[in-house]
N, C-alpha and C positions, 0 to 999 in steps of 0.2 A: 575289290575284295571286303569282304563287311567289316564294317567297325563296330565295339561296343558304342550303346547308346544312351548318354546323357537323358533324366527326367526329362527333356525340353524337345527332344526328336524322338521320329515314332517313325517304322518303313510303310511307305505306300500300300504294300501289302500285308499289313498287321491293321490295317483301316477299317471298322468297322461303319461307322455313316459319325452322325450326333456328334459333339463336339470333339476336337481334336487335344486338347488338355486342359487341364483343372481351372478355375476363374480364382485366383488369389491374391498378392501383392504384384506389382508391377513393373517391369525393370522398363525405360524409355532409352534405343540407342540413340548414341547420338547424331541421328542423318535429321536434318529437319527441311530436307526439301518440300515433304508434301503439305499441302494447302492448309489455312486456319481460318478461321472465320473471320481476320483482321481482312488478309489475301482476298476472298469472296468477295468480302463486301464491298472493298476496295472498285472491285470492277463496274456499279454504278455510277456513272460520270458523275464527279461535280455535287458525288452524295457527301455528307459529314456523319462521322458513327460517334455514337453518344455511351461507352461504358457506363455503367455504374456497380462498383461495390467497391470491396476493402483491399483496402491499397496491395497488401502481402497478393491479391491473385490480382492486381492489374498489372505486375509487374509485368508478364509475358505480354498482355497487349501491348501495349508499351513501345517494349522494345523492336516487335513487330513492323508498328506503326515509324518507329525512326530508323528503323533498318531500310524499310521500304523506301526512303523520304518523304515519308506523307503525314509530317507531324502535323501538318498544319491543316488535316480534314481529319483530325484525331479529336473526344477531349473525353475526360474524366469528370466523375460525381466518387466520391470516395463516400462511403458509410463508416462510420465506425462504432464501437464498440455500446458506446452511449445510447447512438440511435435505437439500436433493436432493446437496451434496457428501457429507453424513455417511451418507446413504442414510432417513433418520429419517423421510421424508414420511409413511408409512404409521402409526407410531407419531402424531407428532403430531397428523397429522386424529383416529385416534381418546379420544389425550386431551384435543384444542381440544373438539372435541365433547361427549367428560362436561365439562369444566369450564364449558363454559355450558349445558351442563342442568343443573347441581348451584344455580352462581347465579341462575339464575333462580326470579321470586316465588315461582312451582306452575308443576309441568310440563305442559307446554301437551298436548293430548290428539292432539296431531300434531305432529310437524317433517319438513320438507323439507327435508335434507341434497345441497348443492350443490361435491358436486365440479366440477374445474376440468381444461381440458387435460392439465397438470402431469402430473396422476393417469394419465391414457393413455400419455402418451410413458415413463413410469414403470414401465406395466402394476403401478401399487397393486391390492394384493387387495378392490376393495370389500367383493367376497360378505363376505369374513371380520369387516370393519369391521361392515356389517350384524346381522349374527350378534349378534358381542360387544354394541352398542348394547340389540338385539330382547332379550336375557338378561339383562341389566342394570335394562333400564327395558320391563319387559312391558305397562303399561297407556297406553307410548306405541306411536302408527301411524310410524315411519317411512316415505318417500317418498324413489323413489329416481330425485331429481334430477338434472340436471348442465347446468352452464356450460364449454360447453366451443362456442367460435365454429368448432373446423375443423372443422368437423362440420353446416357450412354447406352448402358445395358437396358431399355424399353424405350419403348416409342420411339418418336422423333428425335436423333442426335442436332444439335445443335448446329452441324452439318447444311444438314438435310433441313432442317424446318430454315434455313436463311435461303439457301440456293430453291424454296418455294414463295416468302414472303418477299423475295428482291425483286418481285413479280408482280406485290400488287398493285403498286402504281402505273401499273398500264390497265389503260381506263377501254370499258367496252366501245367501239366502234365499227363501222365498215368493212368488212374483210377487200385486201386488195390484192385483185388477180394477179395471178401465178409470184404470191409473195410467200416465202416461207424465212420460220425463223427458226435455230435451234437456243433451245433452254434448256440448264440446268449444269451444263459443260464447264470447271473452269478456266479451259482452254477451249481457244476457237477452232473448228474443227475444219479442215483441207483437204484437199488431196481430191479422192475419188465424188464424195458428195457435193464438193461443192462445184468441182467439174461436168457432172455431171448434171444439176441441178442450172447450169447455167446453158449449157449443150441445149436443156429442155429450154430456154427461154425462162426460167426461173430466177428471182433474186432470191437471195439468200442472206437474211439478215443474224447477228448473233451479235451479245452483248460487248464482245471484247471488241468491234472496230468499231463502237460508238466511242467520240468525244465527248460530246454535246450531251447534257438529258435529255436534252427534245431528241434526239437522234436515238438514245435509247427509248422513249415511248411513245417514235414507230412498232419496236415489237408489238406495240397490239395488233397492227392492223394486218398480219398475217394471217391468210386464209389456213396455213398447213403448221404446225408444230409439231419440232421433232426433241427426241431427246437423244443422247448417246453414250452417256454416261447415268452409270445406274444408281449412283448418291444425287443426281439431278433426277430420274424420274417420275418420283411422286409427286415434286414441285410441281413441273413441267406439267403430266396430267391434268393435274387441280389447275393451273391456271389457264389450261386450251378450254377443260370442265365450264370452268366462268366465265372466259370469253366467247363461247360457243364455236370452240374453234374444233378438226379433225390434229387426234393426237397421235403419234407414229413412233413408239423405241426404237431402235437403228443401232443395238448393243455393239461397242467395239469388241471381238471376235477375231479368232485365230482359229475356225473353226468353215473352212473350206464351203461347207452343206450347210449352215448355215448365213452365210453370208450371200450363195445363190438365193437362200430366202429371204433375205431382207431386200440384194438388189429385187429382186421381184417385184417385195413390197415397196419399196422407193418409186419404182416405174407404175405402179399400179396407181400410188397415189399422186401422181404425177401426169395421168391419161397419158404416156408415150407408150411404145412398146418396148423390153427389155431387151437392150441390146446382144450381139453372141458378148462373154465375159469368155472364152478362152485361154483368148491371148493373156488378159489376165491372167486366172489363174497360173498360165504358164509361167509368166516371168515369176512370179512368185516362187516356181517352183526348180524356176531355174536360178536364182537370188540363194534360197535355202540350201541350192547342192554346192553352188562357188562359198559360202561363208559355213559348211561344212570340210570343202577342205582346206579352206584356209583356218579356220583351228585346228584339223589333221588328229581329231578323240580329245584334245585338251577337257577338261570335267567344265561346265557350265552350271553356274548356281544362279538362282530368282528369287526377289523377296517380292511381296504383294503388295510393295507402295508402287510397284513399275508402270503395276496394271491393273485393271478390274479383276482380269485374268490370268491370274499367273501360272494355273493348272493346266489353262484352256495353252498358253501357252508353253510352260513344258511339252504336249501331248505333241503339240505341232512340232518340237523341233526333236523330239523323240524322236517318232515319224519318219522325220527326217536323217534323223542318222546321226546326232549328237549327243555327245554325252553329259547327257540333266546327272548330276551324281546329287543335291538337295535342295527344294524349295522350302523360303522361309514364309508362314502365312499362321495365322491367328484362328483363324476357322477357315471352311468352306460352306464360300454363299450360296444358293437354292441353283444359281447359274453355270455354277461347276461341279455341281451334281455327278452330271454324265461323264467332266476329265475325271473325278476323284474315282471314281468307276474301274475307266479303261486304264488310270496308272495302278490300281489294285489290282487287275488284272494280266498286266502286258508289262509293268516299269514295277514290281512291286518292290528292289532291292532302292528307289531314290528315296531320299528320308525328309521328311515333313519338321519341319522344326517351330518351333516357338518362338519370336522377336522378342514377347513381351514377361517371357518367364521369369521371372528375379535369378535362376540359378544362370541364366544367359550371359548371364556379366561376366561371371566366372568364365565362360566358354572359352578356350587357347583361342585367336584370333589368326590366323596363319594356315599357308597352307603348301608342301613339299614341293607340289607344281605349281605352273599359272596355273590360273583360274583364272577366265571371264562371267565376272560377275555383271547379274543382270538387274540394276533398278541398286538406290542405295544402302538401303542395311545389310546387303549380301555383299555389295564392296568393305564395309564397317567388319563386318563377319567373320571375311575373309581374309580382309588387310591388305585387299589386292586394287590397283590402281588402273586397272584391266575392267571398265566397268562400264556401263549403259547408262548413261547421266539423264533418266526418266521421270518421272511420277505421275501416278495418274491414268497411265495412259497419253497423254498428253495433245489428245483430241487426233491421235491418231483411228483412222477406222477403211473399213474395205479392203481390197488390196492392193490400196497405194498403201495401205498403213501398215500392213506386212512388210511390204519393199522397204518401209520406211525406217523400221523393225531390224530386218536384216544388215541395212549398210549402217546404221548406228553399230550393230553389234562390230561388224567389223574395226567399223573406226576406232572402237572401245579396245579390240583384240591387238591392232596397231600403234594404238598412240596411249600410252599412259598419264596417268590426270593425276594430278595430285590429290586423292580424292578427303584428305583432311579439311583442306580446303574449302572444299564443291561443294560438302555435305554438311557443311555448318553452316550454310547461308536460306534461314527460311525462305518456304515459296517459292522453289524453283519456278521460273517466267513468269510471275508474275510481274505484270508492266504495268505500270499507268500512263 
């Protein structure tokens, strides 16, 4: 049945491309499982993070480090109002970083330095600061990070820039035969990608399985570099180019035809013949049908924090007979243009809703029937304990990724979760 929509929603059949919703004041639902720059930086083993900003902006990153139990790998340099008035921000930044390093029990092999918006506004010469630090601490690798939310709407946002520069310490070296590396993903990529490469005699390296800084620097030996997460593809490609390596982008997808092309590209890069993938595709079809029967026509809602391809996920489920009613997202990526067009034509009554428009703060949060929510924000908006607790794709790739998603959907439908407790935790799956 059609329902009257608020200003934060639109039916898929009414979309015409471009932006879905106006840009204005933003609301943040209290679902915190997605990663921020603190979580991403912690992936560099044995590294220390230093943030330079005003005390009010420091609160979030300090709490993130504390919640991770990683306060020993985190330090702050506080900027005060008089520093801006007196024009001493540059010297306070340099002297503060020096002071932090001298007070640590031992020098870390790597330091991620995070200037902020203020450094942009004042035109601070960060290049000079880095040169000074590298001269004084030659045994330390300094990573050029930034905490500047003013870049969210133009250029590379802080998270994408960090997923690029966190690989800067990788030095040029001879490639190691039959060794590949996955770059730019917050989660380790398991399943088909790792299994197929191991079967072909290749070793797959990623930062998530590195426990020491020396192990992390072995990533430079990879003769072939992959990326699967769209937020990390730019940095992975730039790193591969700098090191003189081939780069292959194999995005996480729910489109079986796209998957077929990705497997072909993978095996071509490995120098191996493409195996018969029909059994894998059939297994996905069977798993989807079993899950559809379990839900028995119940509504399914999806949000964009769960996976980079929320529209693609909806398309796959709709084609398999699921009752997808609403998708929470604030824009459509170029990768999902075809999925948006498919929904526009074949599922026009599916509702697309913003997660950040301020009107969503007072949206009723309930459902008249049991609803499966896929993603933390979908669970919050529907006040549902039956939800798939996954963020950013969780490293799911290939046919095995689809099978894992259907398994998580079945488990979510059968076992109710404590939504409020789970979604309040920052950085789901961030392990140190």
